C-alpha positions, 0 to 999 in steps of 0.5 A: 200479885207480888206482895211486900213492902220496899227496901230502901233500894226499891226492891221488894222483900217477901212479906203478907204484911198488911194484905188480908183476905175478904169475903167468905170464900177466901182463905188468908193470904200467905207467902207463896213461892209457887208462882211470881211476876218478879222475883221469888215470892208472891201472895196466894189467896185461894178462893173456894166455893164461889158464886156471884153473891159469895165471892173473896178478895184481898185488900191492902190498907193504903200504905202511909204516903199514899193518897188519893190520885195515887196509882197503885199496880199489881199483877194477877195470875188466874189459873185454869180450873 
């Protein structure tokens, strides 16, 4: 999932601004260069010891200007193992 905030020209700059780890098994959201859908950076979140009742997530509070009916698109890489 790409993370960041848009520059004036609409391109993304690396940042974890606003992203949070949720659930009991998620480590803090960090800026990563290990893999990226587009560009060179992404948001990395490590989940450990997850089960159906004990899962983790990443979330972002709605940025200013995002209202009901808005579309937000994200890409997620789930590595094997």
